[in-house]
N, C-alpha and C positions, 0 to 999 in steps of 0.2 A: 697614607695607606687607607684610612677610613673613607676619605673622599673617593678613592679609586674603587673601593668595595661598593659604595653607594651608587656610583656611576654604573658599575658592572651589573648590579642588581636591577637598576632602572632599565638598562639596555636589554637585559635578558627578559624582563617583564614585558617590554614592548614587543620583542621578537616572539615570545611565546603567545602573547595575545593575538598578534597578527597571524601566526600559524594556525591557531585555534579558530580564528574568525574565517579563514579561508576554507576550513573543512566542515563548518557547521552552517546550518540554514539560519537565515535571519528570522526574526519573530514573525514577520509578514509571510515569508515563505513557509515556515512551519505551520502557521494557521491555514494557509491556502492548501498545503498538502493534506492536513487533517480534514479540511472541508471536502477535498476531492475524495478521500477515503470514506467519509461519512455519506457523501452523495451516492457512492457506489453501494455501500451496505444498507443504508437506510432506504435508498431508492429500491433496492431488491425487496426488502421487507414490506415496503409500502405499495409495491407494484407500480412505482413511479418511473416510467420509461424515460421521461425527460431528465430526471436527476441522474439516472444510470448513464444515459448517453452523454450528458455533460461531463461526466467523470472519465470517459474513455477516449483514447486516441482511436480514430477510425480503423487503424490497422492492428488493434489489440489482438493478442493471442492469449487465451486462457487455457492452461494445460494442467492435466493430472496424469500421473503414472498409475496405470492399473496393471495388476499382476494376476494372471490366471492361477487360481488355487491349485488346480490339478497339475498343470504343466510347469508352473513356475515362470512362465514366459511373461515378460513385461511389454506393455505397449503404451504409447503416449496418445491420449485422447485430447483433442483440441476443439475450441470454439472461438469464433471471432466476435467482434464488437456487436454486429447487428443481430447475431443469434442471441447474445446475452440480453440485448435491449428487447428483443421480441419475447424472450422467456420472462423478462421482468414485466412487460406489458400484459402477458398472459396470466400474471398473478402467481408465478412460481413461489415467490417469497412470502406471499400473503397467507400461505398455509401455516406459517409459524405463528403461534399465538403471541400477542404483544408482550405478555409477561415472560415469555421464554426467549425473546429476541436479544441475543448477545451481539454486541458491536464494539468490541474493545479495539482501539486503534493505537498502535505504537509505531512511531517513526524510528526506524532502526539506524538509518544513516542517510545523510545528504551531502553531496559534494557538487558545487556549482549548479548545474541544471539536471542532475540525476539524483535519485534517491530510492530507498527501499523501505517499505512499510509493511508491518504485520497487522492483519485484521483477524481477530478471533471472533467467529460467528457461532451460532448455536450448534451447528452440526459439522463445521469444517473450519480450517485455518487457511487463509490466503496470504501469500507473500506477493505484494504488489511492487513492481518496478515502475516508478513514476519519472516523468521528465517534464521540464518546463518547455512547453512547445508554443511558440508565438505568444510568449508572455503568460501562459496559463499552465498550471500543473495538471497533467492528465496521466492516466494509467496506460502504460504501453504493454506490459506483460503481467500475467498472473500465473503463479504456480501454486496449486492448492492441493490440500489433502483432507480427506474425510476424518473426522474424529471417530475413535472406536465407539461402537454401539454400547449404550449403557446397559448393564446387566441387571 
């Protein structure tokens, strides 16, 4: 009976480890995903269009829901990869002083070649959908929201 219990525990350990390994990123993938997110947010703050472009899939869609305060009607505003690269190159992010630059990156989930990352920046929060595309992790979609203004 003891032998059977030991064998069952061993088998269950192997099964659980395999199931967990299939649903999580390898250390190399996690590092590459984090670097992609940092290229995105640090590239923005630095005005480094090359870093920004490297982090994005060319067909990226960055979206925010905006709601009209008077009518309550919502709309979806979007920008593509090249607009984001151009705004980076124009120095949009360089207006944030270095000591205020927040760039917290959290990998929320990864499965196979897809993942979701949260980036907390100084004035907004981005939810990045990333994909391993031609062997490289890139940002495919961004849904973002402005932080409330500090009072």
